[in-house]
PyMOL Python script that loads the backbone (N, CA, C, O; Angstrom):
from pymol import cmd

cmd.read_pdbstr("""\
ATOM      1  N   UNK A   1     110.537  74.826 109.933  1.00  0.00           N
ATOM      2  CA  UNK A   1     109.355  75.665 109.966  1.00  0.00           C
ATOM      3  C   UNK A   1     109.704  77.007 110.608  1.00  0.00           C
ATOM      4  O   UNK A   1     110.439  77.060 111.594  1.00  0.00           O
ATOM      5  N   UNK A   2     109.180  78.071 110.049  1.00  0.00           N
ATOM      6  CA  UNK A   2     109.449  79.402 110.579  1.00  0.00           C
ATOM      7  C   UNK A   2     108.627  79.644 111.840  1.00  0.00           C
ATOM      8  O   UNK A   2     107.520  79.127 111.992  1.00  0.00           O
ATOM      9  N   UNK A   3     109.191  80.435 112.732  1.00  0.00           N
ATOM     10  CA  UNK A   3     108.472  80.756 113.966  1.00  0.00           C
ATOM     11  C   UNK A   3     107.330  81.718 113.678  1.00  0.00           C
ATOM     12  O   UNK A   3     107.323  82.413 112.663  1.00  0.00           O
ATOM     13  N   UNK A   4     106.364  81.744 114.591  1.00  0.00           N
ATOM     14  CA  UNK A   4     105.240  82.670 114.451  1.00  0.00           C
ATOM     15  C   UNK A   4     105.743  84.104 114.463  1.00  0.00           C
ATOM     16  O   UNK A   4     105.261  84.945 113.705  1.00  0.00           O
ATOM     17  N   UNK A   5     106.715  84.379 115.325  1.00  0.00           N
ATOM     18  CA  UNK A   5     107.263  85.733 115.391  1.00  0.00           C
ATOM     19  C   UNK A   5     107.874  86.168 114.068  1.00  0.00           C
ATOM     20  O   UNK A   5     107.684  87.304 113.634  1.00  0.00           O
ATOM     21  N   UNK A   6     108.604  85.268 113.431  1.00  0.00           N
ATOM     22  CA  UNK A   6     109.199  85.593 112.135  1.00  0.00           C
ATOM     23  C   UNK A   6     108.109  85.819 111.096  1.00  0.00           C
ATOM     24  O   UNK A   6     108.176  86.780 110.329  1.00  0.00           O
ATOM     25  N   UNK A   7     107.100  84.940 111.063  1.00  0.00           N
ATOM     26  CA  UNK A   7     106.026  85.082 110.078  1.00  0.00           C
ATOM     27  C   UNK A   7     105.241  86.362 110.329  1.00  0.00           C
ATOM     28  O   UNK A   7     104.820  87.025 109.381  1.00  0.00           O
ATOM     29  N   UNK A   8     105.036  86.724 111.621  1.00  0.00           N
ATOM     30  CA  UNK A   8     104.349  87.969 111.943  1.00  0.00           C
ATOM     31  C   UNK A   8     105.155  89.158 111.439  1.00  0.00           C
ATOM     32  O   UNK A   8     104.610  90.064 110.810  1.00  0.00           O
ATOM     33  N   UNK A   9     106.459  89.151 111.719  1.00  0.00           N
ATOM     34  CA  UNK A   9     107.324  90.253 111.279  1.00  0.00           C
ATOM     35  C   UNK A   9     107.339  90.345 109.767  1.00  0.00           C
ATOM     36  O   UNK A   9     107.316  91.444 109.211  1.00  0.00           O
ATOM     37  N   UNK A  10     107.377  89.210 109.096  1.00  0.00           N
ATOM     38  CA  UNK A  10     107.372  89.223 107.632  1.00  0.00           C
ATOM     39  C   UNK A  10     106.063  89.792 107.103  1.00  0.00           C
ATOM     40  O   UNK A  10     106.067  90.593 106.168  1.00  0.00           O
ATOM     41  N   UNK A  11     104.946  89.385 107.694  1.00  0.00           N
ATOM     42  CA  UNK A  11     103.646  89.901 107.254  1.00  0.00           C
ATOM     43  C   UNK A  11     103.556  91.403 107.489  1.00  0.00           C
ATOM     44  O   UNK A  11     103.085  92.140 106.624  1.00  0.00           O
ATOM     45  N   UNK A  12     104.003  91.857 108.649  1.00  0.00           N
ATOM     46  CA  UNK A  12     103.978  93.286 108.952  1.00  0.00           C
ATOM     47  C   UNK A  12     104.900  94.050 108.011  1.00  0.00           C
ATOM     48  O   UNK A  12     104.562  95.146 107.564  1.00  0.00           O
ATOM     49  N   UNK A  13     106.058  93.482 107.708  1.00  0.00           N
ATOM     50  CA  UNK A  13     106.989  94.122 106.775  1.00  0.00           C
ATOM     51  C   UNK A  13     106.421  94.220 105.376  1.00  0.00           C
ATOM     52  O   UNK A  13     106.584  95.238 104.702  1.00  0.00           O
ATOM     53  N   UNK A  14     105.755  93.167 104.937  1.00  0.00           N
ATOM     54  CA  UNK A  14     105.128  93.195 103.617  1.00  0.00           C
ATOM     55  C   UNK A  14     104.062  94.278 103.561  1.00  0.00           C
ATOM     56  O   UNK A  14     103.959  95.011 102.578  1.00  0.00           O
ATOM     57  N   UNK A  15     103.279  94.372 104.613  1.00  0.00           N
ATOM     58  CA  UNK A  15     102.236  95.392 104.648  1.00  0.00           C
ATOM     59  C   UNK A  15     102.845  96.789 104.565  1.00  0.00           C
ATOM     60  O   UNK A  15     102.350  97.644 103.831  1.00  0.00           O
ATOM     61  N   UNK A  16     103.913  97.016 105.315  1.00  0.00           N
ATOM     62  CA  UNK A  16     104.570  98.325 105.293  1.00  0.00           C
ATOM     63  C   UNK A  16     105.125  98.638 103.910  1.00  0.00           C
ATOM     64  O   UNK A  16     105.002  99.766 103.433  1.00  0.00           O
ATOM     65  N   UNK A  17     105.732  97.655 103.266  1.00  0.00           N
ATOM     66  CA  UNK A  17     106.279  97.873 101.923  1.00  0.00           C
ATOM     67  C   UNK A  17     105.171  98.201 100.934  1.00  0.00           C
ATOM     68  O   UNK A  17     105.341  99.057 100.066  1.00  0.00           O
ATOM     69  N   UNK A  18     104.031  97.517 101.065  1.00  0.00           N
ATOM     70  CA  UNK A  18     102.922  97.790 100.158  1.00  0.00           C
ATOM     71  C   UNK A  18     102.342  99.178 100.397  1.00  0.00           C
ATOM     72  O   UNK A  18     101.953  99.858  99.447  1.00  0.00           O
ATOM     73  N   UNK A  19     102.281  99.606 101.657  1.00  0.00           N
ATOM     74  CA  UNK A  19     101.798 100.958 101.961  1.00  0.00           C
ATOM     75  C   UNK A  19     102.727 101.998 101.349  1.00  0.00           C
ATOM     76  O   UNK A  19     102.268 102.957 100.730  1.00  0.00           O
ATOM     77  N   UNK A  20     104.021 101.811 101.519  1.00  0.00           N
ATOM     78  CA  UNK A  20     104.976 102.770 100.966  1.00  0.00           C
ATOM     79  C   UNK A  20     104.893 102.840  99.449  1.00  0.00           C
ATOM     80  O   UNK A  20     104.921 103.931  98.878  1.00  0.00           O
ATOM     81  N   UNK A  21     104.792 101.710  98.799  1.00  0.00           N
ATOM     82  CA  UNK A  21     104.696 101.696  97.335  1.00  0.00           C
ATOM     83  C   UNK A  21     103.418 102.380  96.876  1.00  0.00           C
ATOM     84  O   UNK A  21     103.436 103.177  95.938  1.00  0.00           O
ATOM     85  N   UNK A  22     102.310 102.066  97.538  1.00  0.00           N
ATOM     86  CA  UNK A  22     101.038 102.652  97.141  1.00  0.00           C
ATOM     87  C   UNK A  22     100.990 104.139  97.455  1.00  0.00           C
ATOM     88  O   UNK A  22     100.473 104.920  96.657  1.00  0.00           O
ATOM     89  N   UNK A  23     101.524 104.547  98.610  1.00  0.00           N
ATOM     90  CA  UNK A  23     101.466 105.952  98.985  1.00  0.00           C
ATOM     91  C   UNK A  23     102.369 106.811  98.115  1.00  0.00           C
ATOM     92  O   UNK A  23     102.147 108.014  97.972  1.00  0.00           O
ATOM     93  N   UNK A  24     103.376 106.196  97.542  1.00  0.00           N
ATOM     94  CA  UNK A  24     104.253 106.929  96.641  1.00  0.00           C
ATOM     95  C   UNK A  24     103.659 107.016  95.239  1.00  0.00           C
ATOM     96  O   UNK A  24     104.242 107.635  94.349  1.00  0.00           O
ATOM     97  N   UNK A  25     102.495 106.391  95.046  1.00  0.00           N
ATOM     98  CA  UNK A  25     101.858 106.422  93.744  1.00  0.00           C
ATOM     99  C   UNK A  25     102.580 105.573  92.720  1.00  0.00           C
ATOM    100  O   UNK A  25     102.405 105.766  91.517  1.00  0.00           O
ATOM    101  N   UNK A  26     103.392 104.632  93.186  1.00  0.00           N
ATOM    102  CA  UNK A  26     104.218 103.852  92.278  1.00  0.00           C
ATOM    103  C   UNK A  26     103.839 102.376  92.289  1.00  0.00           C
ATOM    104  O   UNK A  26     104.576 101.547  91.754  1.00  0.00           O
ATOM    105  N   UNK A  27     102.708 102.037  92.888  1.00  0.00           N
ATOM    106  CA  UNK A  27     102.351 100.629  93.022  1.00  0.00           C
ATOM    107  C   UNK A  27     102.200  99.940  91.674  1.00  0.00           C
ATOM    108  O   UNK A  27     102.411  98.731  91.574  1.00  0.00           O
ATOM    109  N   UNK A  28     101.838 100.690  90.634  1.00  0.00           N
ATOM    110  CA  UNK A  28     101.702 100.063  89.328  1.00  0.00           C
ATOM    111  C   UNK A  28     102.998 100.111  88.530  1.00  0.00           C
ATOM    112  O   UNK A  28     103.152  99.365  87.564  1.00  0.00           O
ATOM    113  N   UNK A  29     103.925 100.972  88.914  1.00  0.00           N
ATOM    114  CA  UNK A  29     105.197 101.073  88.210  1.00  0.00           C
ATOM    115  C   UNK A  29     106.232 100.118  88.797  1.00  0.00           C
ATOM    116  O   UNK A  29     106.912  99.397  88.067  1.00  0.00           O
ATOM    117  N   UNK A  30     106.340 100.121  90.111  1.00  0.00           N
ATOM    118  CA  UNK A  30     107.365  99.335  90.774  1.00  0.00           C
ATOM    119  C   UNK A  30     106.862  98.927  92.135  1.00  0.00           C
ATOM    120  O   UNK A  30     106.356  99.798  92.842  1.00  0.00           O
ATOM    121  N   UNK A  31     106.947  97.748  92.549  1.00  0.00           N
ATOM    122  CA  UNK A  31     107.447  96.603  91.812  1.00  0.00           C
ATOM    123  C   UNK A  31     106.457  96.143  90.756  1.00  0.00           C
ATOM    124  O   UNK A  31     105.295  96.550  90.768  1.00  0.00           O
ATOM    125  N   UNK A  32     106.904  95.317  89.865  1.00  0.00           N
ATOM    126  CA  UNK A  32     106.081  94.841  88.770  1.00  0.00           C
ATOM    127  C   UNK A  32     104.881  94.061  89.293  1.00  0.00           C
ATOM    128  O   UNK A  32     104.925  93.496  90.385  1.00  0.00           O
ATOM    129  N   UNK A  33     103.813  94.036  88.510  1.00  0.00           N
ATOM    130  CA  UNK A  33     102.577  93.375  88.914  1.00  0.00           C
ATOM    131  C   UNK A  33     102.781  91.939  89.387  1.00  0.00           C
ATOM    132  O   UNK A  33     102.178  91.562  90.392  1.00  0.00           O
ATOM    133  N   UNK A  34     103.592  91.117  88.728  1.00  0.00           N
ATOM    134  CA  UNK A  34     103.776  89.754  89.244  1.00  0.00           C
ATOM    135  C   UNK A  34     104.354  89.723  90.656  1.00  0.00           C
ATOM    136  O   UNK A  34     104.026  88.840  91.448  1.00  0.00           O
ATOM    137  N   UNK A  35     105.208  90.685  90.965  1.00  0.00           N
ATOM    138  CA  UNK A  35     105.787  90.752  92.309  1.00  0.00           C
ATOM    139  C   UNK A  35     104.720  91.189  93.303  1.00  0.00           C
ATOM    140  O   UNK A  35     104.620  90.625  94.393  1.00  0.00           O
ATOM    141  N   UNK A  36     103.929  92.178  92.941  1.00  0.00           N
ATOM    142  CA  UNK A  36     102.850  92.640  93.819  1.00  0.00           C
ATOM    143  C   UNK A  36     101.884  91.503  94.080  1.00  0.00           C
ATOM    144  O   UNK A  36     101.457  91.293  95.215  1.00  0.00           O
ATOM    145  N   UNK A  37     101.533  90.760  93.023  1.00  0.00           N
ATOM    146  CA  UNK A  37     100.609  89.636  93.196  1.00  0.00           C
ATOM    147  C   UNK A  37     101.195  88.569  94.113  1.00  0.00           C
ATOM    148  O   UNK A  37     100.477  87.984  94.925  1.00  0.00           O
ATOM    149  N   UNK A  38     102.471  88.318  93.989  1.00  0.00           N
ATOM    150  CA  UNK A  38     103.124  87.311  94.837  1.00  0.00           C
ATOM    151  C   UNK A  38     103.166  87.768  96.297  1.00  0.00           C
ATOM    152  O   UNK A  38     102.894  86.987  97.209  1.00  0.00           O
ATOM    153  N   UNK A  39     103.506  89.030  96.507  1.00  0.00           N
ATOM    154  CA  UNK A  39     103.539  89.573  97.868  1.00  0.00           C
ATOM    155  C   UNK A  39     102.129  89.550  98.461  1.00  0.00           C
ATOM    156  O   UNK A  39     101.944  89.193  99.625  1.00  0.00           O
ATOM    157  N   UNK A  40     101.142  89.932  97.658  1.00  0.00           N
ATOM    158  CA  UNK A  40      99.763  89.917  98.140  1.00  0.00           C
ATOM    159  C   UNK A  40      99.334  88.501  98.519  1.00  0.00           C
ATOM    160  O   UNK A  40      98.696  88.303  99.552  1.00  0.00           O
ATOM    161  N   UNK A  41      99.678  87.527  97.698  1.00  0.00           N
ATOM    162  CA  UNK A  41      99.324  86.136  98.003  1.00  0.00           C
ATOM    163  C   UNK A  41      99.979  85.681  99.312  1.00  0.00           C
ATOM    164  O   UNK A  41      99.359  84.981 100.113  1.00  0.00           O
ATOM    165  N   UNK A  42     101.226  86.081  99.519  1.00  0.00           N
ATOM    166  CA  UNK A  42     101.923  85.726 100.760  1.00  0.00           C
ATOM    167  C   UNK A  42     101.264  86.392 101.965  1.00  0.00           C
ATOM    168  O   UNK A  42     101.130  85.783 103.026  1.00  0.00           O
ATOM    169  N   UNK A  43     100.859  87.635 101.791  1.00  0.00           N
ATOM    170  CA  UNK A  43     100.209  88.362 102.875  1.00  0.00           C
ATOM    171  C   UNK A  43      98.857  87.743 103.207  1.00  0.00           C
ATOM    172  O   UNK A  43      98.520  87.578 104.379  1.00  0.00           O
ATOM    173  N   UNK A  44      98.078  87.397 102.177  1.00  0.00           N
ATOM    174  CA  UNK A  44      96.780  86.755 102.393  1.00  0.00           C
ATOM    175  C   UNK A  44      96.976  85.424 103.118  1.00  0.00           C
ATOM    176  O   UNK A  44      96.223  85.096 104.035  1.00  0.00           O
ATOM    177  N   UNK A  45      97.988  84.660 102.705  1.00  0.00           N
ATOM    178  CA  UNK A  45      98.273  83.380 103.359  1.00  0.00           C
ATOM    179  C   UNK A  45      98.664  83.592 104.818  1.00  0.00           C
ATOM    180  O   UNK A  45      98.211  82.857 105.696  1.00  0.00           O
ATOM    181  N   UNK A  46      99.499  84.590 105.079  1.00  0.00           N
ATOM    182  CA  UNK A  46      99.914  84.866 106.456  1.00  0.00           C
ATOM    183  C   UNK A  46      98.713  85.250 107.316  1.00  0.00           C
ATOM    184  O   UNK A  46      98.611  84.838 108.472  1.00  0.00           O
ATOM    185  N   UNK A  47      97.809  86.040 106.746  1.00  0.00           N
ATOM    186  CA  UNK A  47      96.645  86.478 107.526  1.00  0.00           C
ATOM    187  C   UNK A  47      95.630  85.364 107.752  1.00  0.00           C
ATOM    188  O   UNK A  47      94.722  85.517 108.569  1.00  0.00           O
ATOM    189  N   UNK A  48      95.768  84.262 107.052  1.00  0.00           N
ATOM    190  CA  UNK A  48      94.863  83.136 107.295  1.00  0.00           C
ATOM    191  C   UNK A  48      95.353  82.266 108.453  1.00  0.00           C
ATOM    192  O   UNK A  48      94.630  81.384 108.917  1.00  0.00           O
ATOM    193  N   UNK A  49      96.565  82.510 108.914  1.00  0.00           N
ATOM    194  CA  UNK A  49      97.151  81.762 110.029  1.00  0.00           C
ATOM    195  C   UNK A  49      96.616  82.329 111.342  1.00  0.00           C
ATOM    196  O   UNK A  49      96.748  83.523 111.610  1.00  0.00           O
ATOM    197  N   UNK A  50      96.012  81.467 112.156  1.00  0.00           N
ATOM    198  CA  UNK A  50      95.413  81.914 113.415  1.00  0.00           C
ATOM    199  C   UNK A  50      96.434  82.541 114.368  1.00  0.00           C
ATOM    200  O   UNK A  50      96.105  83.493 115.077  1.00  0.00           O
ATOM    201  N   UNK A  51      97.651  82.031 114.396  1.00  0.00           N
ATOM    202  CA  UNK A  51      98.673  82.600 115.275  1.00  0.00           C
ATOM    203  C   UNK A  51      99.070  84.011 114.812  1.00  0.00           C
ATOM    204  O   UNK A  51      99.319  84.891 115.636  1.00  0.00           O
ATOM    205  N   UNK A  52      99.125  84.213 113.511  1.00  0.00           N
ATOM    206  CA  UNK A  52      99.440  85.552 112.982  1.00  0.00           C
ATOM    207  C   UNK A  52      98.315  86.509 113.352  1.00  0.00           C
ATOM    208  O   UNK A  52      98.573  87.624 113.806  1.00  0.00           O
ATOM    209  N   UNK A  53      97.076  86.083 113.163  1.00  0.00           N
ATOM    210  CA  UNK A  53      95.934  86.927 113.541  1.00  0.00           C
ATOM    211  C   UNK A  53      96.023  87.306 115.015  1.00  0.00           C
ATOM    212  O   UNK A  53      95.777  88.453 115.388  1.00  0.00           O
ATOM    213  N   UNK A  54      96.378  86.332 115.846  1.00  0.00           N
ATOM    214  CA  UNK A  54      96.501  86.569 117.284  1.00  0.00           C
ATOM    215  C   UNK A  54      97.599  87.582 117.582  1.00  0.00           C
ATOM    216  O   UNK A  54      97.428  88.449 118.440  1.00  0.00           O
ATOM    217  N   UNK A  55      98.731  87.480 116.877  1.00  0.00           N
ATOM    218  CA  UNK A  55      99.831  88.430 117.074  1.00  0.00           C
ATOM    219  C   UNK A  55      99.394  89.852 116.705  1.00  0.00           C
ATOM    220  O   UNK A  55      99.693  90.798 117.434  1.00  0.00           O
ATOM    221  N   UNK A  56      98.705  90.004 115.600  1.00  0.00           N
ATOM    222  CA  UNK A  56      98.194  91.325 115.220  1.00  0.00           C
ATOM    223  C   UNK A  56      97.198  91.815 116.275  1.00  0.00           C
ATOM    224  O   UNK A  56      97.279  92.959 116.722  1.00  0.00           O
ATOM    225  N   UNK A  57      96.265  90.953 116.670  1.00  0.00           N
ATOM    226  CA  UNK A  57      95.253  91.322 117.661  1.00  0.00           C
ATOM    227  C   UNK A  57      95.902  91.772 118.961  1.00  0.00           C
ATOM    228  O   UNK A  57      95.473  92.761 119.556  1.00  0.00           O
ATOM    229  N   UNK A  58      96.928  91.060 119.409  1.00  0.00           N
ATOM    230  CA  UNK A  58      97.627  91.408 120.642  1.00  0.00           C
ATOM    231  C   UNK A  58      98.319  92.763 120.554  1.00  0.00           C
ATOM    232  O   UNK A  58      98.657  93.356 121.578  1.00  0.00           O
ATOM    233  N   UNK A  59      98.525  93.243 119.362  1.00  0.00           N
ATOM    234  CA  UNK A  59      99.140  94.561 119.155  1.00  0.00           C
ATOM    235  C   UNK A  59      98.101  95.611 118.749  1.00  0.00           C
ATOM    236  O   UNK A  59      98.439  96.689 118.261  1.00  0.00           O
ATOM    237  N   UNK A  60      96.829  95.264 118.965  1.00  0.00           N
ATOM    238  CA  UNK A  60      95.702  96.159 118.658  1.00  0.00           C
ATOM    239  C   UNK A  60      95.662  96.542 117.182  1.00  0.00           C
ATOM    240  O   UNK A  60      95.314  97.669 116.831  1.00  0.00           O
ATOM    241  N   UNK A  61      96.022  95.590 116.325  1.00  0.00           N
ATOM    242  CA  UNK A  61      96.000  95.816 114.884  1.00  0.00           C
ATOM    243  C   UNK A  61      94.926  94.931 114.282  1.00  0.00           C
ATOM    244  O   UNK A  61      94.900  93.721 114.507  1.00  0.00           O
ATOM    245  N   UNK A  62      94.047  95.544 113.522  1.00  0.00           N
ATOM    246  CA  UNK A  62      93.051  94.769 112.791  1.00  0.00           C
ATOM    247  C   UNK A  62      93.571  94.659 111.366  1.00  0.00           C
ATOM    248  O   UNK A  62      93.593  95.634 110.615  1.00  0.00           O
ATOM    249  N   UNK A  63      93.982  93.468 111.019  1.00  0.00           N
ATOM    250  CA  UNK A  63      94.543  93.242 109.690  1.00  0.00           C
ATOM    251  C   UNK A  63      93.534  92.490 108.841  1.00  0.00           C
ATOM    252  O   UNK A  63      92.927  91.518 109.289  1.00  0.00           O
ATOM    253  N   UNK A  64      93.364  92.946 107.624  1.00  0.00           N
ATOM    254  CA  UNK A  64      92.504  92.228 106.696  1.00  0.00           C
ATOM    255  C   UNK A  64      93.179  92.238 105.340  1.00  0.00           C
ATOM    256  O   UNK A  64      93.960  93.134 105.020  1.00  0.00           O
ATOM    257  N   UNK A  65      92.872  91.251 104.571  1.00  0.00           N
ATOM    258  CA  UNK A  65      93.489  91.182 103.254  1.00  0.00           C
ATOM    259  C   UNK A  65      92.548  91.781 102.216  1.00  0.00           C
ATOM    260  O   UNK A  65      91.338  91.868 102.421  1.00  0.00           O
ATOM    261  N   UNK A  66      93.131  92.186 101.113  1.00  0.00           N
ATOM    262  CA  UNK A  66      92.370  92.727  99.997  1.00  0.00           C
ATOM    263  C   UNK A  66      93.206  92.507  98.744  1.00  0.00           C
ATOM    264  O   UNK A  66      94.334  92.017  98.805  1.00  0.00           O
ATOM    265  N   UNK A  67      92.636  92.874  97.630  1.00  0.00           N
ATOM    266  CA  UNK A  67      93.403  92.777  96.389  1.00  0.00           C
ATOM    267  C   UNK A  67      94.370  93.962  96.320  1.00  0.00           C
ATOM    268  O   UNK A  67      94.171  94.961  97.011  1.00  0.00           O
ATOM    269  N   UNK A  68      95.409  93.859  95.497  1.00  0.00           N
ATOM    270  CA  UNK A  68      96.310  95.006  95.347  1.00  0.00           C
ATOM    271  C   UNK A  68      95.575  96.268  94.879  1.00  0.00           C
ATOM    272  O   UNK A  68      95.903  97.371  95.315  1.00  0.00           O
ATOM    273  N   UNK A  69      94.597  96.114  94.005  1.00  0.00           N
ATOM    274  CA  UNK A  69      93.847  97.286  93.517  1.00  0.00           C
ATOM    275  C   UNK A  69      93.026  97.917  94.636  1.00  0.00           C
ATOM    276  O   UNK A  69      92.973  99.141  94.754  1.00  0.00           O
ATOM    277  N   UNK A  70      92.388  97.087  95.456  1.00  0.00           N
ATOM    278  CA  UNK A  70      91.618  97.615  96.586  1.00  0.00           C
ATOM    279  C   UNK A  70      92.530  98.328  97.572  1.00  0.00           C
ATOM    280  O   UNK A  70      92.177  99.377  98.111  1.00  0.00           O
ATOM    281  N   UNK A  71      93.695  97.758  97.802  1.00  0.00           N
ATOM    282  CA  UNK A  71      94.647  98.370  98.726  1.00  0.00           C
ATOM    283  C   UNK A  71      95.126  99.721  98.193  1.00  0.00           C
ATOM    284  O   UNK A  71      95.232 100.689  98.946  1.00  0.00           O
ATOM    285  N   UNK A  72      95.410  99.778  96.913  1.00  0.00           N
ATOM    286  CA  UNK A  72      95.855 101.035  96.309  1.00  0.00           C
ATOM    287  C   UNK A  72      94.762 102.099  96.419  1.00  0.00           C
ATOM    288  O   UNK A  72      95.058 103.261  96.698  1.00  0.00           O
ATOM    289  N   UNK A  73      93.502 101.714  96.202  1.00  0.00           N
ATOM    290  CA  UNK A  73      92.394 102.657  96.338  1.00  0.00           C
ATOM    291  C   UNK A  73      92.263 103.142  97.777  1.00  0.00           C
ATOM    292  O   UNK A  73      92.000 104.320  98.020  1.00  0.00           O
ATOM    293  N   UNK A  74      92.445 102.234  98.727  1.00  0.00           N
ATOM    294  CA  UNK A  74      92.368 102.606 100.142  1.00  0.00           C
ATOM    295  C   UNK A  74      93.443 103.630 100.492  1.00  0.00           C
ATOM    296  O   UNK A  74      93.161 104.645 101.129  1.00  0.00           O
ATOM    297  N   UNK A  75      94.681 103.358 100.070  1.00  0.00           N
ATOM    298  CA  UNK A  75      95.775 104.282 100.373  1.00  0.00           C
ATOM    299  C   UNK A  75      95.530 105.636  99.719  1.00  0.00           C
ATOM    300  O   UNK A  75      95.771 106.670 100.341  1.00  0.00           O
ATOM    301  N   UNK A  76      95.058 105.647  98.480  1.00  0.00           N
ATOM    302  CA  UNK A  76      94.771 106.912  97.795  1.00  0.00           C
ATOM    303  C   UNK A  76      93.696 107.700  98.547  1.00  0.00           C
ATOM    304  O   UNK A  76      93.814 108.916  98.695  1.00  0.00           O
ATOM    305  N   UNK A  77      92.653 107.020  99.022  1.00  0.00           N
ATOM    306  CA  UNK A  77      91.590 107.719  99.752  1.00  0.00           C
ATOM    307  C   UNK A  77      92.099 108.245 101.097  1.00  0.00           C
ATOM    308  O   UNK A  77      91.726 109.339 101.520  1.00  0.00           O
ATOM    309  N   UNK A  78      92.950 107.465 101.763  1.00  0.00           N
ATOM    310  CA  UNK A  78      93.514 107.918 103.035  1.00  0.00           C
ATOM    311  C   UNK A  78      94.439 109.122 102.834  1.00  0.00           C
ATOM    312  O   UNK A  78      94.417 110.064 103.627  1.00  0.00           O
ATOM    313  N   UNK A  79      95.246 109.087 101.777  1.00  0.00           N
ATOM    314  CA  UNK A  79      96.119 110.232 101.504  1.00  0.00           C
ATOM    315  C   UNK A  79      95.308 111.487 101.237  1.00  0.00           C
ATOM    316  O   UNK A  79      95.646 112.565 101.725  1.00  0.00           O
ATOM    317  N   UNK A  80      94.237 111.351 100.463  1.00  0.00           N
ATOM    318  CA  UNK A  80      93.375 112.509 100.183  1.00  0.00           C
ATOM    319  C   UNK A  80      92.720 113.008 101.464  1.00  0.00           C
ATOM    320  O   UNK A  80      92.647 114.214 101.703  1.00  0.00           O
ATOM    321  N   UNK A  81      92.250 112.089 102.277  1.00  0.00           N
ATOM    322  CA  UNK A  81      91.595 112.446 103.541  1.00  0.00           C
ATOM    323  C   UNK A  81      92.534 113.224 104.452  1.00  0.00           C
ATOM    324  O   UNK A  81      92.166 114.278 104.971  1.00  0.00           O
ATOM    325  N   UNK A  82      93.733 112.714 104.647  1.00  0.00           N
ATOM    326  CA  UNK A  82      94.665 113.361 105.568  1.00  0.00           C
ATOM    327  C   UNK A  82      95.323 114.586 104.956  1.00  0.00           C
ATOM    328  O   UNK A  82      95.785 115.466 105.683  1.00  0.00           O
ATOM    329  N   UNK A  83      95.374 114.656 103.634  1.00  0.00           N
ATOM    330  CA  UNK A  83      95.873 115.875 102.982  1.00  0.00           C
ATOM    331  C   UNK A  83      94.942 117.041 103.286  1.00  0.00           C
ATOM    332  O   UNK A  83      95.398 118.159 103.523  1.00  0.00           O
ATOM    333  N   UNK A  84      93.620 116.776 103.279  1.00  0.00           N
ATOM    334  CA  UNK A  84      92.641 117.817 103.620  1.00  0.00           C
ATOM    335  C   UNK A  84      92.857 118.311 105.049  1.00  0.00           C
ATOM    336  O   UNK A  84      92.797 119.512 105.312  1.00  0.00           O
ATOM    337  N   UNK A  85      93.104 117.398 105.953  1.00  0.00           N
ATOM    338  CA  UNK A  85      93.348 117.769 107.351  1.00  0.00           C
ATOM    339  C   UNK A  85      94.615 118.620 107.445  1.00  0.00           C
ATOM    340  O   UNK A  85      94.624 119.664 108.097  1.00  0.00           O
ATOM    341  N   UNK A  86      95.678 118.165 106.790  1.00  0.00           N
ATOM    342  CA  UNK A  86      96.935 118.907 106.825  1.00  0.00           C
ATOM    343  C   UNK A  86      96.766 120.303 106.232  1.00  0.00           C
ATOM    344  O   UNK A  86      97.291 121.278 106.771  1.00  0.00           O
ATOM    345  N   UNK A  87      96.036 120.399 105.126  1.00  0.00           N
ATOM    346  CA  UNK A  87      95.793 121.709 104.514  1.00  0.00           C
ATOM    347  C   UNK A  87      94.964 122.615 105.418  1.00  0.00           C
ATOM    348  O   UNK A  87      95.197 123.822 105.483  1.00  0.00           O
ATOM    349  N   UNK A  88      93.992 122.023 106.116  1.00  0.00           N
ATOM    350  CA  UNK A  88      93.111 122.809 106.992  1.00  0.00           C
ATOM    351  C   UNK A  88      93.877 123.420 108.163  1.00  0.00           C
ATOM    352  O   UNK A  88      93.505 124.480 108.664  1.00  0.00           O
ATOM    353  N   UNK A  89      94.930 122.762 108.592  1.00  0.00           N
ATOM    354  CA  UNK A  89      95.700 123.308 109.716  1.00  0.00           C
ATOM    355  C   UNK A  89      97.031 123.888 109.255  1.00  0.00           C
ATOM    356  O   UNK A  89      97.923 124.139 110.065  1.00  0.00           O
ATOM    357  N   UNK A  90      97.154 124.096 107.954  1.00  0.00           N
ATOM    358  CA  UNK A  90      98.322 124.745 107.341  1.00  0.00           C
ATOM    359  C   UNK A  90      99.639 124.041 107.615  1.00  0.00           C
ATOM    360  O   UNK A  90     100.636 124.689 107.935  1.00  0.00           O
ATOM    361  N   UNK A  91      99.652 122.717 107.492  1.00  0.00           N
ATOM    362  CA  UNK A  91     100.897 121.966 107.629  1.00  0.00           C
ATOM    363  C   UNK A  91     101.757 122.239 106.392  1.00  0.00           C
ATOM    364  O   UNK A  91     101.290 122.098 105.262  1.00  0.00           O
ATOM    365  N   UNK A  92     102.988 122.621 106.609  1.00  0.00           N
ATOM    366  CA  UNK A  92     103.895 122.917 105.506  1.00  0.00           C
ATOM    367  C   UNK A  92     104.538 121.629 104.996  1.00  0.00           C
ATOM    368  O   UNK A  92     104.853 120.726 105.772  1.00  0.00           O
ATOM    369  N   UNK A  93     104.724 121.564 103.688  1.00  0.00           N
ATOM    370  CA  UNK A  93     105.365 120.388 103.079  1.00  0.00           C
ATOM    371  C   UNK A  93     106.844 120.480 103.198  1.00  0.00           C
ATOM    372  O   UNK A  93     107.557 119.585 102.745  1.00  0.00           O
TER     373      UNK A  93
END
""", "prot")
cmd.dss("prot")
cmd.show_as("cartoon", "prot")
cmd.util.cbc("prot")
cmd.orient("prot")
């Protein structure tokens, strides 16, 4: 059986990979949908574990699961939101 620490790190790593894929606008191109669905299922399963929830909570992280499409929409809205802020203060690309 895997340790809670390993499962927490894996869940956090999956989340980071999904953020990077979605923020790059490539979530539908790469990785393929079956892979995204599998990663999402693993993430949802990890977040249902009370010890994993506790590990996130102890790090002041509120983690919730969603569908890949909902996650992609969230990342797109966050990018648009923070792009406006960056433009307002003239952040150079």
